[in-house]
C-alpha positions in Angstrom: 0.0 0.0 0.0 1.4 3.4 -1.0 2.2 5.8 1.9 -0.1 8.8 2.1 2.6 11.2 1.1 0.1 13.6 -0.5 -1.8 14.2 2.7 -1.7 17.7 4.2 -0.6 16.7 7.7 1.9 14.0 8.7 0.5 13.9 12.2 -2.7 15.2 13.7 -3.6 14.8 17.4 -6.4 15.3 19.8 -6.1 16.6 23.4 -7.5 19.0 26.0 -4.3 21.1 26.4 -3.4 23.0 29.5 -0.8 25.5 30.8 2.0 24.2 33.0 3.7 26.5 35.5 7.0 24.6 36.2 8.7 25.6 39.5 12.0 24.1 40.4 13.6 24.3 43.9 16.6 22.7 45.7 14.5 21.1 48.5 10.8 21.0 49.1 10.0 23.2 52.1 8.6 21.7 55.2 5.1 22.8 56.4 5.1 26.4 57.4 8.5 26.8 55.9 9.8 28.3 52.7 12.5 28.1 50.0 13.8 30.1 47.1 12.8 29.3 43.5 15.7 28.1 41.4 13.9 28.2 38.1 10.4 29.0 36.9 8.8 28.6 33.5 5.4 29.0 31.8 4.8 26.3 29.2 2.0 24.6 27.4 1.1 21.2 28.7 -0.9 18.1 27.9 0.2 14.6 26.8 -0.6 14.7 23.1 -0.2 18.4 23.0 3.4 18.3 24.2 4.1 15.3 22.0 2.8 17.2 19.0 5.2 20.1 19.8 8.1 17.5 19.9 7.0 16.2 16.5 6.8 19.7 15.0 10.2 20.5 16.5 11.6 17.5 14.6 10.2 18.8 11.3 6.8 17.0 11.0 3.8 18.9 9.6 1.2 18.8 12.3 -2.4 19.8 13.2 -4.0 19.9 16.6 -7.7 19.1 17.5 -9.3 19.7 20.9 -10.7 22.5 23.0 -9.6 25.3 25.3 -11.3 28.2 27.1 -11.2 31.7 25.8 -9.1 32.9 28.7 -5.5 34.0 28.6 -4.3 30.4 29.3 -6.3 29.2 26.3 -4.7 32.0 24.1 -1.3 31.0 25.3 -1.9 27.4 24.4 -2.9 28.3 20.9 -0.1 30.7 20.3 2.4 28.2 21.5 1.2 25.7 19.0 1.4 28.3 16.3 4.9 29.3 17.3 5.9 25.7 16.5 4.1 25.7 13.1 1.2 23.5 14.3 -2.1 24.2 12.5 -4.8 25.0 15.1 -7.8 25.9 12.9 -9.5 22.7 14.2 -9.1 23.7 17.9 -12.4 24.7 19.5 -12.4 27.8 21.8 -15.1 27.8 24.5 -16.5 31.3 25.2 -16.6 32.2 28.9 -14.7 29.0 29.9 -11.3 28.4 31.4 -8.3 26.3 30.4 -6.7 23.9 32.8 -3.6 24.9 34.8 -1.0 22.6 36.3 1.6 23.8 38.8 4.5 21.4 38.6 6.8 21.4 41.6 10.2 19.7 41.1 13.2 19.5 43.4 16.9 18.9 42.9 17.3 16.9 46.0 15.2 13.9 44.9 14.6 14.7 41.2 11.0 14.1 42.1 7.9 16.2 41.2 4.5 16.9 42.5 1.6 18.4 40.6 -1.1 20.7 41.8 -3.8 21.3 39.2 -7.0 23.3 38.5 -9.2 21.7 36.0 -10.6 24.2 33.5 -14.3 24.6 32.7 -13.9 24.2 29.0 -15.8 21.2 27.9 -14.1 18.4 25.9 -15.1 18.0 22.3 -18.1 15.7 21.6 -17.9 12.7 19.2 -18.7 13.9 15.7 -17.7 17.5 16.3 -14.0 17.4 15.4 -12.9 18.9 12.1 -13.2 15.9 9.8 -11.1 17.6 7.1 -8.1 17.2 9.4 -9.0 13.5 10.2 -9.2 12.8 6.5 -6.0 14.5 5.7 -3.4 13.1 8.1 -1.0 10.2 7.8 -1.0 9.4 11.5 -3.5 10.3 14.2 -2.3 10.7 17.8 -4.4 10.0 20.9 -3.9 9.3 24.6 -7.2 7.9 25.8 -9.9 5.4 24.9 -12.7 8.0 25.3 -15.6 8.0 23.0 -14.4 11.1 21.1 -10.9 9.7 20.7 -12.1 6.3 19.4 -14.6 7.9 17.1 -12.0 10.2 15.6 -9.5 7.4 15.4 -12.0 5.3 13.4 -12.6 8.2 11.0 -8.9 8.9 10.5 -8.2 5.2 9.9 -11.1 4.9 7.5 -9.4 7.7 5.5 -6.2 5.8 5.4 -4.4 7.1 8.5 -2.5 5.0 11.1 -3.1 5.5 14.8 -0.6 5.9 17.6 -1.6 6.0 21.3 0.2 7.4 24.3 -1.1 4.9 26.9 0.1 6.4 30.1 -2.4 4.6 32.3 -4.4 1.4 31.9 -7.6 2.0 30.0 -9.9 -1.0 29.3 -11.5 0.9 26.3 -8.1 1.0 24.7 -7.4 -2.6 25.3 -10.8 -3.5 23.8 -10.0 -1.5 20.7 -6.5 -2.6 19.9 -7.6 -3.3 16.3 -7.6 0.5 15.8 -4.0 1.0 17.1 -1.0 0.8 14.8 1.6 1.9 17.4 0.8 1.0 21.0 3.3 3.0 23.1 2.5 2.5 26.8 4.1 3.4 30.1 5.6 1.1 32.7 2.5 1.6 34.8 0.4 0.0 32.0 2.9 -2.9 31.8 2.7 -3.5 35.5 -1.1 -3.8 35.3 -1.0 -6.2 32.4 1.9 -8.3 33.5 3.4 -9.6 36.8 6.9 -10.4 35.6 9.7 -8.7 33.7 9.8 -11.1 30.8 9.7 -8.1 28.4 10.1 -10.0 25.2 7.4 -12.5 25.8 5.0 -9.9 27.1 5.6 -7.4 24.3 4.9 -10.2 21.9 1.6 -11.0 23.6 0.4 -7.4 23.0 1.7 -7.5 19.5 -0.3 -10.7 18.8 -3.4 -8.8 20.0 -3.3 -6.5 17.0 -0.9 -3.5 17.1 1.9 -3.9 14.6 4.2 -1.9 16.9 4.3 -2.3 20.7 6.6 -0.3 23.0 6.7 0.1 26.8 8.6 3.0 28.2 10.4 2.3 31.5 11.4 5.8 32.7 15.1 6.0 33.5 15.5 2.4 32.4 14.8 3.1 28.8 12.2 1.2 26.8 11.4 -2.2 25.3 9.4 -3.1 22.2 8.3 -5.6 19.6 7.4 -5.4 15.9 7.6 -7.6 12.8 11.4 -7.1 13.1 11.4 -8.7 16.5 12.2 -7.6 20.1 14.4 -4.8 21.2 15.5 -3.2 24.5 17.1 0.3 24.8 18.8 2.0 27.7 18.3 5.7 28.4 21.2 8.2 27.8 23.1 9.4 30.8 22.2 13.2 31.1 22.0 15.7 33.9 18.4 15.6 34.8 16.6 18.8 35.7 13.0 17.7 35.4 11.3 14.6 34.0 7.9 16.3 33.4 6.8 15.6 29.8 9.5 13.1 29.1 7.0 10.4 28.1 4.9 12.9 26.1 8.0 14.0 24.1 9.0 10.3 23.6 5.7 9.6 22.0 5.8 12.6 19.7 9.3 11.8 18.5 8.3 8.1 18.0 5.4 9.2 15.9 7.9 11.1 13.7 9.9 8.0 13.3 6.8 6.1 12.2 5.9 8.8 9.7 9.4 8.7 8.2 9.2 4.9 7.8 11.8 4.0 10.5 11.7 0.6 12.1 10.3 0.5 15.6 13.9 0.3 17.0 15.1 3.3 15.0 12.1 5.3 16.1 12.7 4.3 19.7 16.3 5.4 19.5 15.3 8.8 18.2 12.5 9.1 20.8 14.8 8.1 23.6 17.4 10.8 22.6 14.8 13.5 22.3 13.2 12.7 25.7 16.6 12.5 27.5 17.6 16.0 26.1 14.2 17.4 27.2 14.9 16.2 30.8 17.9 18.6 31.1 15.6 21.6 31.3 12.5 22.1 33.4 9.0 21.8 32.0 7.7 19.7 29.2 8.7 21.9 26.2 11.7 24.2 26.8 14.2 21.4 26.4 12.8 19.7 23.3 15.6 19.7 20.8 15.3 20.4 17.1 16.4 17.8 14.6 20.0 19.0 14.2 20.5 19.1 18.0 19.2 15.6 18.5 21.1 14.1 15.6 24.4 15.6 16.9 23.7 14.2 20.3 23.0 10.7 19.0 26.3 10.8 17.1 28.6 12.5 19.7 26.8 12.4 23.0 27.1 16.2 23.2 24.1 18.5 23.6 24.3 21.9 21.9 22.2 24.2 24.1 22.4 27.3 22.0 18.9 27.1 20.7 17.5 25.2 23.7 18.6 27.9 26.1 17.0 30.6 23.9 13.7 28.7 24.3 14.3 28.3 28.0 14.8 32.0 28.4 11.6 32.7 26.4 9.4 30.5 28.5 11.0 31.9 31.7 9.8 35.5 30.9 6.2 34.8 31.9 2.8 34.0 30.3 3.5 35.5 26.8 0.4 35.7 24.6 
């Protein structure tokens, strides 16, 4: 079957994006105590949303579907997509509604993070309301849930010739019951631990592969990832980098992996690219500031060196505040 090279978008995704306020400290203060802020950054958030930014940073032509409020946070979300060249004409803006905010607190002592969030009042899109011209004109469709709107959109995109990738961060029975829709099942270690009680990664990845998805990957946090496809089993370690914040690492991995799929890479090749992109991201706080462009990640994969010239310009931009 011929690849859909003539389609307008290489990757389209659905999400309810949010704003992340990333705050980094040396040590979490005790109750009634205080501490100074080492770093602070306003960035867009959301699983698929951040993955799509990673894909766009690597050169993919992308479109975003979903909904935000008409508040300043919603405007910031849309402008950040546009800054990365992502088409947002299919995004729905809810008048008089608010966009979700997450305050992500990370500390250098433990490299841990805690999240305090306020869910916005903007309603999610309903099945049948997403821009079908986008669904019909993408090579890959990117989702993170087995909700009715996600599965309906995935079916429409697939009927138009697209392939479907999912960021399965937590166990979802609806996803497992609809694996026939999924072409790249990229799940977290948390999903693995629900599905399996042992660490026989090859055997267990193959079990999911035999349930339908042509590509199966499980991310293992600092321990890298494992996967299975028609080319067989693989296991990859993470790169050794100076970690500032792991927020968004999985999201970025999925976006970069989708780029590999679009470009016709094997699952192993796509996982190598995705691992490198995610590791570089972890050297800066927040989900997006540290996402490298293509030249930066390719140099890193060849030499092990990270050129921070462009990354630090992005970091400074996001550190200025909520820029509309």
